[in-house]
TORKOL-296630 format. One record per residue (C-alpha): x, y, z; residue number from 1; residue in one letter. Coordinates in Angstrom, 1 decimal. Example, Ala and Ser with C-alpha at 12.3 -4.5 7.8 and 13.67 -1.06 7.14 Angstrom:
SITE        X        Y        Z   seq   type
SITE     12.3     -4.5      7.8     1      A
SITE     13.7     -1.1      7.1     2      S
END
This chain:
SITE        X        Y        Z   seq   type
SITE   -127.5     24.1     52.2     1      M
SITE   -125.6     26.4     52.6     2      K
SITE   -125.4     29.2     49.4     3      T
SITE   -122.7     31.2     47.8     4      K
SITE   -122.6     33.8     45.1     5      L
SITE   -122.6     32.8     41.9     6      L
SITE   -119.4     34.8     40.8     7      G
SITE   -119.8     38.4     40.0     8      R
SITE   -123.7     37.9     39.9     9      T
SITE   -124.7     39.1     43.3    10      G
SITE   -126.8     35.6     42.8    11      V
SITE   -127.2     33.0     45.5    12      S
SITE   -127.1     29.5     44.6    13      V
SITE   -126.8     26.4     46.8    14      S
SITE   -123.3     24.8     47.7    15      E
SITE   -124.7     22.0     45.1    16      L
SITE   -125.9     22.0     41.7    17      C
SITE   -128.2     19.1     40.7    18      F
SITE   -127.1     18.1     36.9    19      G
SITE   -130.2     16.5     35.4    20      T
SITE   -128.2     14.8     32.7    21      M
SITE   -130.0     11.8     33.5    22      S
SITE   -133.9     12.9     33.4    23      F
SITE   -135.5     11.3     30.3    24      G
SITE   -132.5      8.9     29.9    25      G
SITE   -131.5      6.8     32.8    26      D
SITE   -134.2      7.9     34.9    27      A
SITE   -137.8      8.3     33.8    28      D
SITE   -140.4     11.0     34.5    29      E
SITE   -141.1      9.4     37.8    30      T
SITE   -137.6      8.9     39.0    31      M
SITE   -136.9     12.5     37.7    32      S
SITE   -139.6     13.9     39.5    33      A
SITE   -138.7     11.8     42.6    34      A
SITE   -135.0     13.1     42.5    35      M
SITE   -135.9     16.6     41.9    36      Y
SITE   -138.1     16.9     44.6    37      K
SITE   -135.5     15.3     47.0    38      A
SITE   -133.0     18.0     46.0    39      V
SITE   -135.6     20.8     46.3    40      R
SITE   -136.3     19.4     49.7    41      D
SITE   -132.5     19.5     50.9    42      S
SITE   -132.4     22.8     49.8    43      G
SITE   -131.0     22.9     45.9    44      I
SITE   -132.0     25.6     43.8    45      N
SITE   -129.6     25.3     41.4    46      F
SITE   -130.1     23.2     38.0    47      F
SITE   -127.9     22.6     35.1    48      D
SITE   -129.0     21.2     31.7    49      C
SITE   -127.8     21.3     28.2    50      A
SITE   -129.7     21.2     25.0    51      D
SITE   -128.2     18.0     23.7    52      E
SITE   -129.1     15.6     26.9    53      Y
SITE   -131.3     12.9     26.2    54      N
SITE   -132.3     15.3     22.6    55      K
SITE   -134.0     17.7     24.5    56      G
SITE   -136.0     15.2     26.9    57      R
SITE   -133.9     16.8     30.1    58      S
SITE   -135.0     20.2     29.3    59      E
SITE   -138.7     19.3     28.6    60      E
SITE   -138.9     17.2     32.0    61      I
SITE   -136.5     20.2     34.1    62      L
SITE   -139.2     22.8     32.6    63      G
SITE   -142.2     20.4     33.8    64      R
SITE   -141.1     20.2     37.3    65      L
SITE   -140.4     23.8     37.7    66      A
SITE   -143.5     24.8     37.0    67      K
SITE   -145.0     26.9     39.4    68      G
SITE   -142.1     28.3     41.1    69      H
SITE   -139.8     28.6     38.4    70      R
SITE   -138.8     32.6     40.0    71      D
SITE   -137.3     30.2     42.7    72      N
SITE   -134.4     28.7     40.6    73      L
SITE   -131.0     29.2     38.8    74      I
SITE   -131.4     27.1     35.2    75      L
SITE   -128.7     26.9     33.1    76      T
SITE   -128.5     24.8     29.6    77      T
SITE   -125.9     24.6     26.7    78      K
SITE   -125.6     24.8     23.3    79      C
SITE   -123.0     24.1     20.8    80      F
SITE   -124.4     20.0     19.5    81      S
SITE   -126.3     19.5     16.3    82      P
SITE   -130.1     20.0     16.6    83      H
SITE   -130.4     18.6     13.2    84      S
SITE   -128.7     17.1     10.1    85      D
SITE   -128.2     20.8      9.1    86      D
SITE   -124.9     21.9      8.8    87      I
SITE   -125.1     25.0     10.2    88      N
SITE   -127.4     23.5     13.4    89      A
SITE   -124.5     23.0     15.9    90      R
SITE   -121.1     24.7     16.9    91      G
SITE   -120.7     28.2     18.7    92      S
SITE   -121.8     30.6     15.6    93      S
SITE   -124.3     33.7     16.2    94      R
SITE   -126.8     31.6     14.3    95      R
SITE   -126.8     28.6     15.6    96      H
SITE   -127.0     30.6     19.3    97      V
SITE   -129.9     32.3     19.2    98      V
SITE   -131.8     29.2     17.3    99      R
SITE   -130.5     27.1     19.9   100      A
SITE   -131.8     29.3     23.0   101      V
SITE   -135.0     29.6     21.4   102      E
SITE   -135.8     26.0     21.4   103      R
SITE   -134.3     25.7     24.5   104      S
SITE   -136.3     28.5     26.0   105      L
SITE   -139.4     26.4     24.6   106      R
SITE   -137.7     22.9     26.1   107      H
SITE   -138.1     24.8     29.4   108      L
SITE   -141.6     26.5     29.6   109      Q
SITE   -139.8     29.8     30.8   110      T
SITE   -138.6     32.9     29.4   111      D
SITE   -134.9     33.1     30.4   112      R
SITE   -132.3     31.1     31.0   113      I
SITE   -130.3     32.1     33.5   114      D
SITE   -126.8     30.7     32.7   115      V
SITE   -126.2     29.6     29.2   116      L
SITE   -122.9     28.3     28.5   117      F
SITE   -121.1     27.3     25.5   118      L
SITE   -120.3     23.4     26.0   119      H
SITE   -117.2     23.1     24.1   120      K
SITE   -115.2     25.3     22.6   121      F
SITE   -116.0     25.8     18.4   122      D
SITE   -112.7     26.0     16.5   123      S
SITE   -114.5     26.9     13.6   124      L
SITE   -115.9     29.8     15.0   125      T
SITE   -113.7     33.3     16.2   126      P
SITE   -113.8     33.9     20.1   127      I
SITE   -115.0     37.5     19.4   128      E
SITE   -117.8     36.0     16.9   129      E
SITE   -118.9     33.5     19.7   130      M
SITE   -119.0     36.2     22.5   131      M
SITE   -120.8     38.7     20.2   132      R
SITE   -123.3     35.6     19.9   133      G
SITE   -123.5     35.6     23.4   134      L
SITE   -124.0     39.3     23.7   135      E
SITE   -126.6     39.0     21.4   136      D
SITE   -129.1     37.0     23.7   137      V
SITE   -128.0     39.0     26.7   138      V
SITE   -129.2     42.4     25.1   139      R
SITE   -132.7     40.1     24.2   140      T
SITE   -132.9     39.4     27.9   141      G
SITE   -133.7     35.8     26.9   142      K
SITE   -130.1     34.9     28.7   143      V
SITE   -129.2     36.7     31.9   144      L
SITE   -125.7     35.5     32.3   145      Y
SITE   -123.0     34.2     29.4   146      P
SITE   -121.0     31.3     30.7   147      A
SITE   -118.5     28.5     29.1   148      V
SITE   -117.7     24.7     29.6   149      S
SITE   -115.0     22.6     28.5   150      N
SITE   -112.9     25.6     27.9   151      W
SITE   -108.9     26.3     29.0   152      S
SITE   -108.0     29.3     30.6   153      A
SITE   -106.5     31.0     27.7   154      W
SITE   -109.6     30.9     25.7   155      Q
SITE   -111.7     31.9     28.5   156      T
SITE   -109.2     34.8     29.3   157      Q
SITE   -109.4     35.9     25.6   158      R
SITE   -113.3     36.0     25.6   159      A
SITE   -113.4     37.9     29.1   160      V
SITE   -110.4     40.6     27.7   161      D
SITE   -112.9     40.5     24.6   162      I
SITE   -116.1     41.7     26.2   163      Q
SITE   -114.6     44.3     28.5   164      E
SITE   -113.2     45.2     25.7   165      R
SITE   -116.3     45.8     24.3   166      H
SITE   -118.2     46.1     27.3   167      D
SITE   -120.0     43.5     26.6   168      W
SITE   -121.7     41.2     29.2   169      A
SITE   -118.8     38.8     30.3   170      R
SITE   -118.4     35.4     31.5   171      L
SITE   -120.2     34.9     34.9   172      Q
SITE   -119.4     31.0     34.8   173      V
SITE   -117.4     28.1     34.4   174      I
SITE   -117.9     24.5     33.9   175      Q
SITE   -114.8     22.2     33.9   176      P
SITE   -114.5     18.7     34.9   177      M
SITE   -112.5     18.7     37.8   178      Y
SITE   -112.4     15.2     40.6   179      N
SITE   -109.5     13.4     42.9   180      L
SITE   -108.5     12.0     39.2   181      V
SITE   -108.9     14.8     37.1   182      K
SITE   -107.0     17.6     38.6   183      R
SITE   -105.5     19.9     35.6   184      Q
SITE   -108.2     22.8     36.3   185      A
SITE   -105.9     23.4     39.4   186      E
SITE   -103.1     24.6     37.4   187      V
SITE   -104.3     27.6     35.3   188      E
SITE   -108.5     27.4     35.1   189      I
SITE   -109.4     27.5     38.5   190      L
SITE   -106.2     30.2     39.5   191      P
SITE   -107.7     32.1     36.3   192      M
SITE   -111.7     31.3     37.5   193      A
SITE   -110.5     33.5     41.0   194      E
SITE   -109.0     36.4     39.4   195      A
SITE   -111.8     37.4     37.9   196      N
SITE   -114.3     36.8     40.0   197      G
SITE   -115.6     33.9     37.6   198      I
SITE   -117.9     31.2     39.4   199      G
SITE   -116.7     27.7     39.0   200      V
SITE   -119.4     24.9     38.7   201      I
SITE   -117.2     21.9     38.0   202      P
SITE   -118.8     18.3     36.5   203      Y
SITE   -117.9     15.2     37.3   204      S
SITE   -117.1     15.5     41.0   205      P
SITE   -117.0     11.1     41.4   206      G
SITE   -115.4     10.5     38.2   207      A
SITE   -118.4      9.2     36.2   208      A
SITE   -118.3      6.7     39.2   209      G
SITE   -114.7      5.4     39.5   210      L
SITE   -114.5      7.1     43.3   211      L
SITE   -117.1      5.4     44.6   212      S
SITE   -115.4      2.0     44.1   213      G
SITE   -117.9     -0.1     42.4   214      K
SITE   -116.0     -0.3     39.4   215      Y
SITE   -112.7     -1.5     41.2   216      L
SITE   -111.9     -5.2     40.2   217      G
SITE   -114.8     -5.5     37.4   218      Q
SITE   -114.2     -6.1     34.2   219      A
SITE   -117.3     -4.4     32.9   220      T
SITE   -119.4     -1.0     33.8   221      G
SITE   -119.3      1.7     32.1   222      R
SITE   -115.9      2.7     32.5   223      L
SITE   -115.0     -0.2     30.5   224      K
SITE   -118.0     -0.1     28.1   225      T
SITE   -118.1      3.6     27.2   226      N
SITE   -115.8      4.9     25.0   227      K
SITE   -115.9      8.4     26.6   228      M
SITE   -115.7      7.6     30.3   229      Y
SITE   -112.7      4.9     29.2   230      E
SITE   -110.6      7.5     27.4   231      A
SITE   -111.2      9.4     30.8   232      R
SITE   -110.5      7.1     33.4   233      Y
SITE   -108.9      3.8     31.5   234      G
SITE   -105.8      4.3     32.9   235      E
SITE   -104.4      2.3     35.3   236      A
SITE   -103.2      5.1     37.8   237      W
SITE   -106.5      6.3     38.2   238      T
SITE   -107.9      2.9     39.6   239      F
SITE   -104.9      2.8     41.8   240      E
SITE   -105.9      6.3     43.4   241      V
SITE   -109.5      4.9     43.4   242      A
SITE   -108.1      2.2     45.3   243      E
SITE   -106.4      4.4     47.4   244      K
SITE   -109.5      6.5     48.0   245      F
SITE   -112.1      4.0     48.9   246      V
SITE   -109.2      2.8     51.4   247      A
SITE   -108.7      6.0     53.1   248      F
SITE   -112.7      6.7     53.3   249      C
SITE   -113.1      3.5     55.5   250      K
SITE   -110.7      4.0     57.9   251      Q
SITE   -112.2      7.4     58.4   252      R
SITE   -115.9      6.1     58.2   253      S
SITE   -116.8      8.6     55.4   254      L
SITE   -118.5      7.0     52.0   255      H
SITE   -116.2      7.8     49.3   256      P
SITE   -119.0      9.2     47.0   257      V
SITE   -119.6     12.4     49.6   258      S
SITE   -116.8     12.7     50.7   259      A
SITE   -115.3     12.6     47.1   260      A
SITE   -117.6     15.5     46.2   261      I
SITE   -116.8     17.5     49.7   262      A
SITE   -113.4     17.6     48.4   263      W
SITE   -113.7     19.0     45.4   264      V
SITE   -116.2     21.4     46.8   265      G
SITE   -113.9     22.7     49.5   266      A
SITE   -111.6     23.9     46.9   267      H
SITE   -111.4     27.7     47.2   268      P
SITE   -111.9     28.7     43.8   269      G
SITE   -115.3     26.8     43.6   270      I
SITE   -118.5     27.8     42.9   271      T
SITE   -120.6     24.5     43.7   272      A
SITE   -120.2     21.0     42.3   273      P
SITE   -122.8     19.2     40.1   274      I
SITE   -123.8     16.3     41.4   275      I
SITE   -126.3     13.7     39.5   276      G
SITE   -128.0     10.3     39.9   277      A
SITE   -130.1      7.8     38.2   278      R
SITE   -132.1      7.1     41.4   279      N
SITE   -132.5      8.4     44.6   280      L
SITE   -129.9      5.7     46.3   281      D
SITE   -127.5      6.8     44.1   282      Q
SITE   -128.7     10.7     45.1   283      L
SITE   -128.8     10.3     48.9   284      K
SITE   -124.7      9.8     49.4   285      D
SITE   -123.9     13.0     47.2   286      S
SITE   -126.3     15.0     48.7   287      L
SITE   -124.5     13.5     52.4   288      A
SITE   -121.6     15.3     50.9   289      S
SITE   -122.7     19.0     52.9   290      V
SITE   -122.7     17.2     55.8   291      K
SITE   -118.6     16.4     55.8   292      I
SITE   -116.6     18.7     57.5   293      D
SITE   -113.7     19.3     54.8   294      M
SITE   -110.7     21.0     56.7   295      T
SITE   -108.2     21.9     55.0   296      P
SITE   -105.9     19.3     56.9   297      A
SITE   -108.2     16.5     55.6   298      L
SITE   -108.7     17.9     52.4   299      R
SITE   -104.7     17.9     51.7   300      A
SITE   -104.4     14.3     52.9   301      E
SITE   -106.9     13.3     50.1   302      I
SITE   -105.2     15.4     47.7   303      S
SITE   -102.1     13.6     48.8   304      D
SITE   -103.3     10.0     47.4   305      L
SITE   -103.4     11.6     43.9   306      S
SITE   -101.3     13.1     41.6   307      H
SITE   -100.6     16.8     42.0   308      T
SITE   -100.3     18.2     38.3   309      P
SITE    -97.1     20.2     37.2   310      P
SITE    -97.8     24.1     37.7   311      P
SITE    -98.0     25.8     34.2   312      A
SITE    -94.0     26.4     34.2   313      T
SITE    -93.3     23.3     34.6   314      D
SITE    -90.6     24.2     37.5   315      R
SITE    -91.4     21.5     40.1   316      L
SITE    -88.5     22.5     42.4   317      E
SITE    -90.7     25.6     43.1   318      E
SITE    -93.6     23.8     43.8   319      Q
SITE    -92.2     21.7     46.4   320      K
SITE    -90.0     24.5     47.6   321      A
SITE    -93.6     26.3     48.2   322      A
SITE    -95.2     23.6     50.0   323      R
SITE    -94.7     23.6     54.0   324      P
END
């Protein structure tokens, strides 16, 4: 397992980040522990979590598993979602961020969070107020590096500009969705991150299992029954891309899950794709992604199987002229 620098922090992280959303949900505590051991044995030191995952159980399980070697790990978590029926126990207000951090610290049984993400953009709270909330928890030492997830490029750039103007701790990491059928991040988010030296740890590199091929030709499965995933991946063209991708991988003797993750990780703006699993069998194919030599030529061939998003200006003639 290779390592990369995380943004401009000077901190080295594994080239894969393990997402713990299944802990306490699809994976019980025993399976969570088995997967944790497997990823640690593979060389992963980077773990992603969120306060909303399984109502806090994911954080609690991760905290118990990290005991005794916490200093060897880089732990992230997120805040935004409701903690209770209280109207203010949600969002990205300074009030909620402080309370959420205190709650996550208890769950994780640690004295600091390495990376704290604002999980979503809060349309009710000004960006300057959100950044001041992150600055507050950084100044207390409870959070080391501020970050955002699911923010657009302009929102993130606006946040960085505010932080630099006030000499506050700046955003060091972002977490967008990015995979072969969700490539919008290539247009502005990834270039913005590279220009600012911001680390990028994208989620859903396998498109919620779509790129594994297991849902092709099926009328059931979470892509059909889960409203969130159906909205993301329900269009016919995404299944067409998945079908072409799986066939391509079969021709090249590549496992589609491994190849999908390797494709994401090979983008120059990516620090570490977030992998996840419900069991050890799923996990092994994700871990095997680091063994694939994803050359620029191979990545370009895979990219051609999908829709390249238009440039931000929509001047397609310039995009086509720039291609070799």
